[in-house]
N, CA, C and O atoms as a GROMACS GRO file, in nm:
protein
  300
    1MET      N    1   8.665  -2.291   0.897
    1MET     CA    2   8.694  -2.422   0.847
    1MET      C    3   8.757  -2.477   0.736
    1MET      O    4   8.788  -2.412   0.636
    2ARG      N    5   8.777  -2.604   0.755
    2ARG     CA    6   8.853  -2.665   0.606
    2ARG      C    7   8.777  -2.776   0.513
    2ARG      O    8   8.723  -2.885   0.534
    3ILE      N    9   8.794  -2.711   0.424
    3ILE     CA   10   8.742  -2.823   0.321
    3ILE      C   11   8.867  -2.870   0.230
    3ILE      O   12   8.963  -2.828   0.164
    4SER      N   13   8.803  -2.977   0.271
    4SER     CA   14   8.942  -3.058   0.194
    4SER      C   15   8.943  -3.062   0.020
    4SER      O   16   8.881  -2.958  -0.007
    5ALA      N   17   8.973  -3.115  -0.089
    5ALA     CA   18   8.973  -3.078  -0.248
    5ALA      C   19   8.857  -3.196  -0.231
    5ALA      O   20   8.747  -3.157  -0.270
    6GLN      N   21   8.858  -3.330  -0.181
    6GLN     CA   22   8.855  -3.442  -0.240
    6GLN      C   23   8.693  -3.352  -0.206
    6GLN      O   24   8.640  -3.292  -0.300
    7VAL      N   25   8.643  -3.352  -0.103
    7VAL     CA   26   8.500  -3.308  -0.047
    7VAL      C   27   8.415  -3.190  -0.133
    7VAL      O   28   8.294  -3.169  -0.141
    8ALA      N   29   8.552  -3.108  -0.204
    8ALA     CA   30   8.537  -2.996  -0.354
    8ALA      C   31   8.497  -2.997  -0.468
    8ALA      O   32   8.450  -2.913  -0.545
    9VAL      N   33   8.530  -3.150  -0.474
    9VAL     CA   34   8.504  -3.183  -0.560
    9VAL      C   35   8.361  -3.237  -0.600
    9VAL      O   36   8.304  -3.223  -0.709
   10TRP      N   37   8.316  -3.303  -0.484
   10TRP     CA   38   8.155  -3.363  -0.449
   10TRP      C   39   8.080  -3.221  -0.430
   10TRP      O   40   7.981  -3.193  -0.498
   11LEU      N   41   8.140  -3.121  -0.320
   11LEU     CA   42   8.020  -3.012  -0.332
   11LEU      C   43   8.007  -2.925  -0.472
   11LEU      O   44   7.898  -2.873  -0.493
   12CYS      N   45   8.096  -2.909  -0.553
   12CYS     CA   46   8.091  -2.882  -0.681
   12CYS      C   47   7.996  -2.932  -0.762
   12CYS      O   48   7.912  -2.861  -0.817
   13ALA      N   49   8.002  -3.059  -0.775
   13ALA     CA   50   7.949  -3.167  -0.862
   13ALA      C   51   7.819  -3.168  -0.791
   13ALA      O   52   7.734  -3.128  -0.871
   14LEU      N   53   7.774  -3.191  -0.697
   14LEU     CA   54   7.664  -3.128  -0.639
   14LEU      C   55   7.511  -3.039  -0.669
   14LEU      O   56   7.392  -3.063  -0.693
   15PHE      N   57   7.632  -2.890  -0.645
   15PHE     CA   58   7.597  -2.770  -0.705
   15PHE      C   59   7.586  -2.730  -0.792
   15PHE      O   60   7.529  -2.622  -0.802
   16ALA      N   61   7.649  -2.813  -0.928
   16ALA     CA   62   7.643  -2.782  -1.030
   16ALA      C   63   7.515  -2.848  -1.117
   16ALA      O   64   7.440  -2.799  -1.202
   17LEU      N   65   7.522  -2.977  -1.060
   17LEU     CA   66   7.387  -3.076  -1.092
   17LEU      C   67   7.244  -2.992  -1.083
   17LEU      O   68   7.163  -2.987  -1.175
   18ALA      N   69   7.228  -2.926  -0.946
   18ALA     CA   70   7.141  -2.844  -0.900
   18ALA      C   71   7.117  -2.718  -1.003
   18ALA      O   72   7.006  -2.697  -1.053
   19CYS      N   73   7.244  -2.626  -1.031
   19CYS     CA   74   7.200  -2.541  -1.112
   19CYS      C   75   7.142  -2.600  -1.280
   19CYS      O   76   7.033  -2.567  -1.327
   20LEU      N   77   7.221  -2.671  -1.337
   20LEU     CA   78   7.208  -2.730  -1.443
   20LEU      C   79   7.066  -2.739  -1.459
   20LEU      O   80   6.997  -2.709  -1.557
   21GLY      N   81   7.038  -2.778  -1.366
   21GLY     CA   82   6.873  -2.845  -1.368
   21GLY      C   83   6.759  -2.740  -1.358
   21GLY      O   84   6.646  -2.743  -1.406
   22PHE      N   85   6.827  -2.637  -1.277
   22PHE     CA   86   6.713  -2.557  -1.290
   22PHE      C   87   6.760  -2.414  -1.376
   22PHE      O   88   6.721  -2.299  -1.355
   23ALA      N   89   6.847  -2.459  -1.472
   23ALA     CA   90   6.827  -2.360  -1.618
   23ALA      C   91   6.791  -2.473  -1.692
   23ALA      O   92   6.739  -2.435  -1.798
   24LEU      N   93   6.795  -2.585  -1.685
   24LEU     CA   94   6.706  -2.690  -1.832
   24LEU      C   95   6.587  -2.686  -1.796
   24LEU      O   96   6.520  -2.700  -1.899
   25ARG      N   97   6.477  -2.666  -1.653
   25ARG     CA   98   6.382  -2.623  -1.628
   25ARG      C   99   6.323  -2.464  -1.728
   25ARG      O  100   6.226  -2.433  -1.797
   26GLY      N  101   6.436  -2.409  -1.688
   26GLY     CA  102   6.421  -2.244  -1.755
   26GLY      C  103   6.373  -2.315  -1.927
   26GLY      O  104   6.258  -2.321  -1.973
   27PHE      N  105   6.469  -2.349  -1.976
   27PHE     CA  106   6.541  -2.318  -2.118
   27PHE      C  107   6.374  -2.426  -2.187
   27PHE      O  108   6.313  -2.403  -2.292
   28LEU      N  109   6.348  -2.520  -2.099
   28LEU     CA  110   6.182  -2.643  -2.150
   28LEU      C  111   6.102  -2.534  -2.137
   28LEU      O  112   6.019  -2.523  -2.227
   29ALA      N  113   6.101  -2.434  -2.035
   29ALA     CA  114   5.992  -2.366  -1.974
   29ALA      C  115   5.978  -2.237  -2.104
   29ALA      O  116   5.890  -2.152  -2.089
   30LEU      N  117   6.065  -2.231  -2.220
   30LEU     CA  118   6.046  -2.077  -2.279
   30LEU      C  119   5.940  -2.159  -2.419
   30LEU      O  120   5.865  -2.086  -2.482
   31PRO      N  121   5.947  -2.292  -2.449
   31PRO     CA  122   5.815  -2.303  -2.570
   31PRO      C  123   5.692  -2.267  -2.536
   31PRO      O  124   5.633  -2.225  -2.636
   32THR      N  125   5.632  -2.264  -2.450
   32THR     CA  126   5.567  -2.304  -2.353
   32THR      C  127   5.507  -2.168  -2.317
   32THR      O  128   5.386  -2.165  -2.290
   33THR      N  129   5.567  -2.071  -2.313
   33THR     CA  130   5.548  -1.905  -2.292
   33THR      C  131   5.481  -1.869  -2.375
   33THR      O  132   5.476  -1.956  -2.462
   34SER      N  133   5.409  -1.763  -2.406
   34SER     CA  134   5.326  -1.680  -2.484
   34SER      C  135   5.421  -1.512  -2.496
   34SER      O  136   5.485  -1.457  -2.585
   35ASP      N  137   5.383  -1.477  -2.344
   35ASP     CA  138   5.449  -1.369  -2.294
   35ASP      C  139   5.564  -1.316  -2.376
   35ASP      O  140   5.651  -1.394  -2.414
   36PRO      N  141   5.572  -1.164  -2.413
   36PRO     CA  142   5.730  -1.224  -2.432
   36PRO      C  143   5.839  -1.131  -2.350
   36PRO      O  144   5.960  -1.118  -2.371
   37GLU      N  145   5.763  -1.075  -2.258
   37GLU     CA  146   5.846  -1.006  -2.096
   37GLU      C  147   5.874  -1.127  -2.059
   37GLU      O  148   5.992  -1.153  -2.037
   38GLU      N  149   5.771  -1.230  -2.043
   38GLU     CA  150   5.813  -1.378  -1.948
   38GLU      C  151   5.880  -1.432  -1.991
   38GLU      O  152   5.948  -1.496  -1.912
   39ARG      N  153   5.912  -1.451  -2.128
   39ARG     CA  154   5.982  -1.514  -2.180
   39ARG      C  155   6.137  -1.509  -2.156
   39ARG      O  156   6.217  -1.590  -2.110
   40GLU      N  157   6.151  -1.331  -2.226
   40GLU     CA  158   6.274  -1.231  -2.151
   40GLU      C  159   6.308  -1.271  -2.008
   40GLU      O  160   6.430  -1.275  -1.991
   41LEU      N  161   6.243  -1.300  -1.910
   41LEU     CA  162   6.273  -1.302  -1.785
   41LEU      C  163   6.339  -1.468  -1.725
   41LEU      O  164   6.430  -1.485  -1.643
   42ILE      N  165   6.253  -1.580  -1.802
   42ILE     CA  166   6.284  -1.658  -1.793
   42ILE      C  167   6.420  -1.691  -1.838
   42ILE      O  168   6.517  -1.729  -1.772
   43SER      N  169   6.404  -1.662  -1.987
   43SER     CA  170   6.538  -1.647  -2.066
   43SER      C  171   6.637  -1.626  -1.972
   43SER      O  172   6.715  -1.720  -1.961
   44GLY      N  173   6.662  -1.511  -1.885
   44GLY     CA  174   6.745  -1.451  -1.821
   44GLY      C  175   6.784  -1.534  -1.658
   44GLY      O  176   6.885  -1.527  -1.588
   45TYR      N  177   6.660  -1.606  -1.641
   45TYR     CA  178   6.725  -1.704  -1.485
   45TYR      C  179   6.774  -1.823  -1.536
   45TYR      O  180   6.830  -1.911  -1.472
   46ALA      N  181   6.744  -1.821  -1.691
   46ALA     CA  182   6.799  -1.969  -1.754
   46ALA      C  183   6.944  -1.956  -1.698
   46ALA      O  184   7.001  -1.995  -1.596
   47TRP      N  185   6.991  -1.859  -1.843
   47TRP     CA  186   7.149  -1.795  -1.809
   47TRP      C  187   7.198  -1.788  -1.659
   47TRP      O  188   7.298  -1.844  -1.616
   48TYR      N  189   7.100  -1.700  -1.577
   48TYR     CA  190   7.206  -1.737  -1.472
   48TYR      C  191   7.237  -1.814  -1.461
   48TYR      O  192   7.348  -1.850  -1.501
   49TRP      N  193   7.140  -1.897  -1.388
   49TRP     CA  194   7.165  -2.065  -1.363
   49TRP      C  195   7.250  -2.103  -1.459
   49TRP      O  196   7.351  -2.142  -1.401
   50THR      N  197   7.263  -2.113  -1.564
   50THR     CA  198   7.388  -2.209  -1.700
   50THR      C  199   7.505  -2.124  -1.619
   50THR      O  200   7.584  -2.196  -1.559
   51PHE      N  201   7.529  -1.984  -1.609
   51PHE     CA  202   7.656  -1.947  -1.550
   51PHE      C  203   7.686  -1.996  -1.442
   51PHE      O  204   7.794  -2.052  -1.427
   52LEU      N  205   7.589  -1.984  -1.335
   52LEU     CA  206   7.657  -2.048  -1.206
   52LEU      C  207   7.665  -2.194  -1.163
   52LEU      O  208   7.713  -2.236  -1.058
   53GLY      N  209   7.596  -2.282  -1.286
   53GLY     CA  210   7.645  -2.455  -1.308
   53GLY      C  211   7.810  -2.383  -1.363
   53GLY      O  212   7.894  -2.351  -1.278
   54VAL      N  213   7.832  -2.369  -1.490
   54VAL     CA  214   7.948  -2.343  -1.532
   54VAL      C  215   8.093  -2.328  -1.419
   54VAL      O  216   8.206  -2.374  -1.429
   55VAL      N  217   8.033  -2.249  -1.323
   55VAL     CA  218   8.141  -2.179  -1.304
   55VAL      C  219   8.131  -2.302  -1.164
   55VAL      O  220   8.192  -2.399  -1.207
   56ALA      N  221   8.094  -2.326  -1.061
   56ALA     CA  222   8.082  -2.470  -1.023
   56ALA      C  223   8.178  -2.555  -1.060
   56ALA      O  224   8.289  -2.583  -1.014
   57LEU      N  225   8.117  -2.592  -1.151
   57LEU     CA  226   8.218  -2.710  -1.292
   57LEU      C  227   8.321  -2.648  -1.276
   57LEU      O  228   8.417  -2.701  -1.220
   58VAL      N  229   8.324  -2.556  -1.309
   58VAL     CA  230   8.502  -2.512  -1.336
   58VAL      C  231   8.614  -2.514  -1.199
   58VAL      O  232   8.735  -2.535  -1.196
   59PHE      N  233   8.510  -2.479  -1.086
   59PHE     CA  234   8.608  -2.511  -0.978
   59PHE      C  235   8.576  -2.648  -0.931
   59PHE      O  236   8.652  -2.667  -0.835
   60GLY      N  237   8.509  -2.745  -0.948
   60GLY     CA  238   8.491  -2.901  -0.934
   60GLY      C  239   8.652  -2.901  -0.964
   60GLY      O  240   8.751  -2.911  -0.892
   61VAL      N  241   8.624  -2.879  -1.161
   61VAL     CA  242   8.770  -2.949  -1.180
   61VAL      C  243   8.874  -2.888  -1.162
   61VAL      O  244   8.948  -2.901  -1.260
   62LEU      N  245   8.923  -2.818  -1.070
   62LEU     CA  246   9.057  -2.766  -1.001
   62LEU      C  247   9.028  -2.810  -0.892
   62LEU      O  248   9.122  -2.815  -0.812
   63SER      N  249   8.921  -2.847  -0.854
   63SER     CA  250   8.970  -2.897  -0.718
   63SER      C  251   9.001  -3.066  -0.720
   63SER      O  252   9.046  -3.144  -0.636
   64TRP      N  253   8.950  -3.078  -0.861
   64TRP     CA  254   8.977  -3.234  -0.878
   64TRP      C  255   9.146  -3.268  -0.936
   64TRP      O  256   9.220  -3.364  -0.912
   65LEU      N  257   9.166  -3.142  -1.024
   65LEU     CA  258   9.323  -3.134  -1.045
   65LEU      C  259   9.400  -3.139  -0.925
   65LEU      O  260   9.489  -3.224  -0.933
   66ILE      N  261   9.397  -3.082  -0.823
   66ILE     CA  262   9.456  -3.049  -0.704
   66ILE      C  263   9.456  -3.199  -0.613
   66ILE      O  264   9.542  -3.233  -0.533
   67THR      N  265   9.371  -3.251  -0.639
   67THR     CA  266   9.377  -3.414  -0.559
   67THR      C  267   9.466  -3.490  -0.612
   67THR      O  268   9.538  -3.566  -0.548
   68ARG      N  269   9.468  -3.473  -0.760
   68ARG     CA  270   9.546  -3.554  -0.867
   68ARG      C  271   9.666  -3.502  -0.852
   68ARG      O  272   9.748  -3.568  -0.917
   69GLY      N  273   9.735  -3.371  -0.768
   69GLY     CA  274   9.840  -3.340  -0.764
   69GLY      C  275   9.906  -3.303  -0.873
   69GLY      O  276  10.021  -3.348  -0.881
   70LYS      N  277   9.852  -3.207  -0.997
   70LYS     CA  278   9.878  -3.117  -1.094
   70LYS      C  279   9.943  -3.020  -1.069
   70LYS      O  280  10.043  -2.983  -1.131
   71PHE      N  281   9.887  -2.959  -0.959
   71PHE     CA  282   9.966  -2.777  -0.870
   71PHE      C  283  10.072  -2.832  -0.770
   71PHE      O  284  10.104  -2.744  -0.690
   72GLY      N  285  10.126  -2.930  -0.754
   72GLY     CA  286  10.205  -2.938  -0.694
   72GLY      C  287  10.137  -3.056  -0.555
   72GLY      O  288  10.046  -3.139  -0.559
   73ASP      N  289  10.220  -3.020  -0.454
   73ASP     CA  290  10.180  -3.122  -0.321
   73ASP      C  291  10.060  -3.093  -0.310
   73ASP      O  292  10.010  -2.987  -0.347
   74VAL      N  293   9.989  -3.204  -0.248
   74VAL     CA  294   9.917  -3.173  -0.141
   74VAL      C  295   9.902  -3.202  -0.010
   74VAL      O  296   9.890  -3.315   0.039
   75GLN      N  297   9.902  -3.032   0.083
   75GLN     CA  298   9.910  -3.070   0.200
   75GLN      C  299   9.790  -3.139   0.324
   75GLN      O  300   9.828  -3.169   0.437
   0.00000   0.00000   0.00000
């Protein structure tokens, strides 16, 4: 299955939005948590989702650059 660069841009944007939404929910839940172990877990998950969102953004930008012809001709 081949995914065009334009479709990859939108899929990466959608995935990044979902990941960063989960990360934001985690970071916003930190002040309401009193247990140190639970706070550590929530923080770890929030940073994990942030990492996934940033990776998706990077691949989305690379796909966007491909559609603009910055890496040569699109076939």
